[in-house]
Structure formats: structure tokens, C-alpha cells
N, C-alpha and C positions, 0 to 999 in steps of 0.2 A: 297442653306443655308443661305444665304445674306439676304432670305425674311422672315425667320424663327423668329420671336419673341425671344427676348432677353431672355426674362424669360424660354421660349423653349431652348434656347441654353444651359443657365445655368443649367438646370434640366440633361442634356445630360453630361456636363462634370462633373457632381458631381460624374456619375456613373462610372466615369472614375479612377481607381485607380493607373494603371504604369504609373511612372513618364516617363517613355518613351513614352508613349500611347500621355501621355498628352504634349509632346513637340510636338511631330508629327500633332496633331492637331492644333496646336498653328498654324500653317504653311498653315493650309489648308486655311483660309480667314482672313481677318483682323478683322471681328466679332468677330470669335472664339479665335482670337489671344485675344483680347480685354476682353473677355469672361474669358476666361481660366486664365488671368493673376490676374482678380478682383477674381476668387474663388481660387487661390494657399493661400494657408494657412501656407505651411510648405515647406521648401528646406533645403537641407544639401549639405555644400560646403566642398571640400576636395582636393584631389589628381588630379583633374584637371583642378584646377583654377589658370590661369594665369593671370599677369598683375593686381594683386589682388584685388587693391583698385579700379580702373577704373570699373573692373568685379561688386564687388559688390555694387560702386555707382549706376551702371545700372542697378541690379537686384532690390534693392530696390528702384527705381523709378518706373520700370515695376511691381513689384507684390507690390501693396500699403497696400495690406489687410492682410500682413502677421503675422501671431499671436506666428511661430515656428521658430526656425532658429538653425542650428548644424552646428558648423565650428569644422571639425576635420580633422587634422593633423597628426594622429595615423598612424607612421610607414613608413612615407613619404621621399622620399627622393629628392626632390624638392631643389631647389637654395634658396638662403635666399631671393632674392627680390620677389619672387611668394608667401612668406607668406603675410598674414593680418596683416597692422599693425596698429596703434592707428587712423591714420587718414582714414584708410577703414572701422575699424570698427565705428568711429563717423557717417560714413554714415547710421548707422540703426536707427539713433534720428529720421530719417523722418518717420521710421515704426512707427507709432502713437499707432497701433494695438497690437504690439508685446508684447506677453503675456509669451513665453519662449525661453530662450537663453542658449545653450550650447558651451565653449569654451575647445575644447580637444587637447593638444599637441599643442598649437598655440605661439609659441617662441618670438614672436615679439610686443605682445599684453602688454600693463603696465595697473598701475592703472589709468591714466590720460585718456586715450581710456575705460575703463569702467566707468569713471565717467560720459563719454557724454552720454553713454549708457542709463546709472541711470538718468540722468536730461531729456534726450529725451524719453524715451519711461515708460511713467508713468503708462502704464498699465502692466508692467512687475510682473509677479507673481511667474516665476519659475527661478532660474540660476543654472547652474553648472558650475562649474570652476575644468578642470582636469589638472595635469602638466602643468599648468601654470608658469613656471619658474620665469616670470618677475613683474608679480602681486602681490602687498604687499598690506595688508590692507591700508586704508586710506580714504581719503572724500568719495569714492564711498560708502563704508562701513556703513559709517554714512549718507550719503544720504539715503539709503535705508532704514534705520533704522529709518530715523525720516519723510522722506516724502514718501518713495515708498510704494507698495502694496505687497512685497514679500510673498509668502507662502510656498515656498519651495527654500531650498538654502541647495547647496552640493559644499563642499571644498574637492578635494582629490591630495594630493601628490604636492600642491602650497607653495613651501618652505618659502617664504617670507610673507605666513600669519600663524602666531602663535597662539597657545591655548588662550593667554590672550588676544590678540587683537580683539577675537571676543566681547569682551565687549561693544565695540565700534557700535554694532549693536543695541544697547539700546533699545527704545521703539517700533523696527522692531520684537523682539523676540515676542512679543505678536502675532503677525500676522501669523506667523509660525504655519504651519500643519505639515511640514518635515522637518529635519534639519540633515546632515551630514557632517561629519570631520573626516578626517584621514591625519595623518603628515607621512612623507615617513624616518620612521627610522628602523631599523634591528632591530631584537628581541634581540640579544647579546648586542646591545649597550645601550639597555633599562634596563638591569641588574642592579639593582644600582644606576637606574636613579634617581635623586633627583631635582625636579624644583627649581631654586636658584631664581623665581620670585616669589614661594610661602611664602605667609606673615601669618604666624599662628596664629598675634595678628589682621587679617582684617579676620574674618568669613562671613562679610556681603557684601563681594567684587561682590559676585553673586546676583545683587541686582535688578533684570529683572524678567518680567513675562514673563510666557509662557503657558498659561494655556489652549492653544489650541493644542498644540503641541503631534502629534499622532505618528510621525514615529521619532526614533531616533537613528541615528546611530555615535558610535564612536571608531577610531581607532588608535591604538598606540598613546594615550593620557596620561596625568598625572594627576590622579584622585586630587591629593592635590594642586593644581595649584589655580591660580586666578579665574577661571570657574571651579569652585570645583563642582566635580561631585553630592556629597552628597547634596548640594543646590538647583544643577540642577533638580535634581529627585523628591526633594520636591516639586518642583513647576508647574510639568506635571502632573496636574490631570488628562487630558484626553489622556496619552499615553495610546496608543495600541500593537504597535511596537518597540522593544527595540533590539540592537546588539552593545554590550562588547567587542571588540578584541584588547586582549593583553592590557588593561589599567594598568597603574603602578600605585599600591597603591590601589586599589580595595579593600575592607574588607565586613567585615557583615555587617556596620553600613550602607554603601551605598543601599545594599539590602535592609534592614531595611526601608531605607527612601522612597524606591520603594514602600514595600509593603503597609506602610502606606498612600501613597499619590495616587498611580496609580490603583484602584479598577478597571479599565475597560481593565489591561494590556490582551492583547490574545498572543502575540507571545513575547518568548525571547531567545536570543542566546549571550553564553556566551564563549568567547575562553580567557582560564586562563592562566595567567603568572605560571612560574615555582614558586613554595613556595620560600622566601626571607629564608637566615639562617644567623645566628647570632651565635658569638662564646659565649660561656659559661661551663669556668672551663674545659679551654681544650678539649672541646666537643661541635659540633654543633647542633644548636636546629632549627629545620624548621618552618617556620610560613606560613602555605597557607593563598592564597590572600582570599578566602572566604570557609564556613564549610557547612556541613548540615542543621546548624541553619539557614543559607542564604533561603535556598532551602524551610524551613520549613515555617518562615514568611511570605515567597512570597507566598505557596501556601496557607496560610491561608487568607492574605492580599489582594490577587489577583484572585477570584473564576473563573474567566471567563478565566483564562489560559489556551491553549489548543495546542501549539506549544512550544515546549523546546526545546533547542541545546546546548551541552556540548562539549566542545573540550578544549581539554589538551596539551600543547604544549609536543614536543616529548622531551624536557628534563625532564621532570614530570615522566616519566616512570622508573627512575632511584631511585628516591625518596622514603624514609618511609614513608611518609605521604602527600597526597595531598590534604587533606582538607575534601573531597568528599569522602562518600562511596553509598555502596547499598542503605543502610537507606534513603538516598535523593530521590531516584527515587521511592520508597514504599510511601514515603510520597506525593509525586507530584501524582502517581497512584490513591493513597486513597481521595486525597483532590480535585480533579481536573477533569475536563474531557477533559484528556490529548487528542488529535487527532493524533499528532505528536510528535516523541521523536527521538532527532540524538544523538547518544553517539560517539564520535569521540577522540580514544585513553585513552576510561576509562576503563585500566585494572582493576578496582575494579569489573567490571560487566562479570559474570561467569555463568553456568548453574541456579543457583539460583537466579538470576536476571531476567532468562526468567522465571523463576516458580513465579516469584512477577508480570511480565507484563501478564502472562497467565492470572490471577484474574482482570484485567481492562476491561470493559466492552465496553469503547468508542475507545481505540487505534487503529488507522487505517494504519498509517505509521510509522515502526521502522527502523532507519538505524542505522548499527553499522560499525564501521569504523575505520582503523588504520593512525593517524596522518601521513601526507606525507611528513612531516619534511622538507617544503617546506616555514610554515609560511604564506603560502599564504589563 
């Protein structure tokens, strides 16, 4: 094996996909160890990582061509000292080719450690932050916005990163093709929620461009915050996939903005909040978030639409008016080439609805479900 050309050894290594086999192969000879290290493009760290800072530093030195790394402590019971902290994360600054980084349930990482990665890894194009309790918005977000090459940004359940903070990303929005933001808020706590930071007299707070954004997912957010949904959707000219899950204050106006701007939209998933109610002469008026009009303008403005999901919160079952009727399904079927239709908790859909669907020449997948009442 020692006499084989390095090019041939590299070809052998590239054909091996199992991590355990690659680890064993690297022990065969010094040449294979070096070739395997140069070929390793992705690693995943988690449960078996002890002396985290030293180990991560060693790994970064050995695998100099890493382009993807995931640090995942989900469900682990390791002692606190075993977790990677800011000093350990700063070792990634030596991985100049790093393009993708995922931090999942890493409790010791703060914004300082993330800033060191942002400065050192100039090729970083994908960043996923999930359940990172100590990371807040700060210089790392501003740096990536002004100097980075980030194309994919996912932020889930990071309590210290708030919705208005995302404005700090500035010109970075222009480069993004995928964005996901989810706040960890219970549905019951969102009912009646009104963002105190929303300034009705400042409609231009969302003054950035996002012409390249194709995939957008927003969960448990306030549509009338500084990062206003209506203004954001107006700027997403290239949007192809949209998921809005339990968005407070979502209205027909947001859907109208979507239909006017996102002609390339192919997939939409709407998880709708229960209608809000207001008192009127000792009676209650239920105001739905979106109505059939939303789906009508969406169908007319987004002719490439192929996949539609409508999910209703379990509390909607007992309300007299949920805003959407069977007519919205009829509109979609007649105006767009719908291939996939998912209706979750849609109590308006009955035998007549099945007759409507029978006239669709394009439908390939139909899913009818009852909401699991978990909000997930």
C-alpha cells in the first residue's frame, strides 16, 4: 500500500462511505492516514467527545479540508466540563474551507465563540443554530451580514435571539437563499400577544433586500413586528417554498403581498392560529386570520403552485368561523396544477370536498388528518 500513488489512494478512500471503515483505514498506514485526513470533508461530534477543547483542536489540525461540521449534544447526559465551549469553538477558525456549521443543544457556546468562527471561516455558507441558550444576536450576526458569504441561516429555539434582532443581518439578506426562524413560545401564550416593539409609524423598518431567498420558514413569530412579514414577502421575488407556522396577526394582506411578489412560489404550508375574538354589544365577533380571499389571490398570482398544506389549531374546531371554506380548495384546484394537498384539522372538508378533488387532473398526493393537539 505504501508504494501506491497518492492519487490512487485518494480514489480508494473516496469510494468508502462508512465513517467506521474510514477510521479503520486510517490505522493501516501513515500514507492512508494522511490521505484519509485530506479527503474527510464532514464530521459530527457529540456523545463520545471528552476533553472537548483539546479534542476539537486536534480534529481541526488533522482534518484541514473540513467543509461541514455538526456539533450535536441533543439528549446527552455528559458532565458540563465535557461540552465544547467558546475556546474550543474558536479552533474552527483554522478550518478555512469550512462551509457548513450546525450547533445543536450546545449549552456553553456564546456569541463570542460564534464571532471567532465568523471571522476565521470566510467560506461559511450555511449556519444552523438549534437550542443554543447562550447565543444572542450581536457582532457575529452583523459580521456575517457585512463580510460573510452566508446563504443558509437557520435559528431555532435560541431564546436570546429575538425577531427584531434579525435586522442586524443587514446586507447579508441579499445573499440568503434559505432562512428559517423559530421562537420557542407555547401556542396558548401567543393568543392575544402584541409585540411591544412594533412601531405602527415606522412601516419601512424592514428596509433590506432578499431577492435570492427561495426557502422561507417562520414559526411562532409576530407578523407585525419590526421584521414585518408583509414587507418581507414583498421583497422575496425568487421565493419557491414558504412555511408559516402559527404566525400571530397573519392577515389576508400578507397573502396579497405574497401573491403580488412571489410568482415562482411552488410550495406553501400554513399553520393557522385560531380566529381572534372581540366583544361587540355583549356578543363576540370572531376574526379569522386568513379567508378564502387569501387563497384566491394566491392561486391567481402564483400559477406555479404545486403543494399546499393547511393546518388548523385544535382550538379552531369549536369556533363558528375559521375563515376558510371548501371554496378555497375549489379555487386552488381550478387555478393551479396542485400535486400535493394536505388538510390537517379542516372540519369544513367533507364528501362534497372529495367530489371537488375528483375533478383535479394533477393531484398525486392527498393527506387528510386530524390535528394531534400538540402544536408540533
